C-alpha positions in Angstrom: 0.0 0.0 0.0 1.3 3.4 -0.8 0.0 6.6 0.9 0.9 10.1 1.5 3.5 10.4 4.4 1.3 13.1 6.2 -1.7 10.7 6.1 0.5 7.9 7.4 1.9 10.0 10.2 -1.6 11.1 11.3 -2.9 7.5 11.2 0.1 6.2 13.0 -0.2 8.9 15.7 -3.8 7.9 16.4 -2.5 4.4 17.0 0.1 5.8 19.5 2.9 4.9 17.1 2.3 1.3 17.7 4.5 -1.1 15.7 5.2 -4.8 15.3 8.3 -6.7 14.3 7.6 -10.0 12.5 10.4 -12.5 12.7 11.0 -15.5 10.5 9.9 -18.8 12.2 13.5 -19.9 12.8 14.1 -16.9 15.1 12.5 -16.4 18.5 12.1 -13.0 20.1 14.9 -12.3 22.6 12.4 -11.0 25.2 9.5 -13.2 24.2 7.2 -14.6 26.8 7.2 -18.4 26.5 3.4 -18.7 26.4 3.0 -15.9 23.8 5.5 -17.6 21.6 3.8 -21.0 22.1 0.4 -19.4 21.1 2.0 -18.0 18.0 3.4 -21.4 17.0 0.0 -23.0 17.6 -1.6 -20.3 15.5 0.8 -21.0 12.6 -0.1 -24.7 12.9 -3.8 -24.0 13.0 -3.5 -21.9 9.8 -1.8 -24.8 8.0 1.8 -23.5 8.2 3.1 -26.7 9.7 6.7 -26.2 8.5 6.9 -22.8 10.0 5.3 -24.0 13.2 7.8 -26.9 13.4 10.7 -24.4 13.3 9.2 -22.4 16.2 8.5 -25.5 18.2 12.0 -26.8 17.6 13.6 -23.5 18.7 11.2 -23.3 21.7 12.4 -26.7 22.8 15.9 -25.4 22.8 15.1 -22.3 24.8 12.6 -23.9 27.2 13.8 -27.5 27.5 11.8 -28.2 30.7 8.4 -27.7 28.9 7.1 -30.8 27.2 4.7 -28.9 25.1 7.4 -27.6 22.7 8.6 -31.1 21.5 5.0 -32.3 21.6 4.0 -29.5 19.2 7.0 -30.3 17.1 5.9 -33.9 16.9 2.4 -32.9 15.9 3.7 -30.6 13.2 6.1 -33.2 11.8 3.3 -35.7 11.8 1.2 -33.4 9.7 4.1 -32.9 7.3 4.3 -36.7 6.9 7.6 -37.0 8.8 6.8 -40.0 11.0 10.3 -40.6 12.0 10.8 -37.0 13.0 7.5 -37.0 14.9 8.6 -40.1 16.8 11.9 -38.5 17.8 10.1 -35.4 19.0 7.4 -37.4 21.0 10.2 -39.5 22.6 11.9 -36.3 23.7 8.6 -34.9 25.1 8.1 -38.2 27.0 11.6 -37.8 28.6 10.6 -34.3 29.7 7.3 -35.5 31.1 6.7 -39.2 31.1 3.2 -38.7 32.7 1.5 -36.7 30.0 -1.0 -39.1 28.3 -1.3 -37.1 25.1 2.4 -37.7 24.5 2.1 -41.4 25.1 -1.0 -41.6 22.8 0.7 -39.8 19.9 4.0 -41.7 20.3 2.1 -45.0 20.2 0.2 -44.0 17.1 3.4 -42.9 15.3 5.1 -46.2 16.3 2.2 -48.2 15.0 2.2 -46.3 11.7 6.0 -46.7 11.3 5.6 -50.5 12.0 2.9 -50.7 9.4 5.1 -49.0 6.8 7.9 -51.4 7.6 5.8 -54.4 6.8 
């Protein structure tokens, strides 16, 4: 969109000069709140941007290794992308972080079943 700079300045002033920085999915914000970043990754996934979501989940797993939701999200994104082996690795990592989460165990069992079926 192209507009007159005076119109842009007036409009931007009404918004109290609000701005946003959009990062590529392989970069996390330095000061990002973990749950805000996780919601952004989930939103990418919900919109069908599974590859981008996988990058955010992977980087989130590195930054916040104590939270099983990051590798779990990575496993789900990889599964949607058809990467069963990658999904298995991610779910196994999530299970190491929290062996009590039933959703991890369910998804891991499903992926292992599908991998075994492929091997037949």
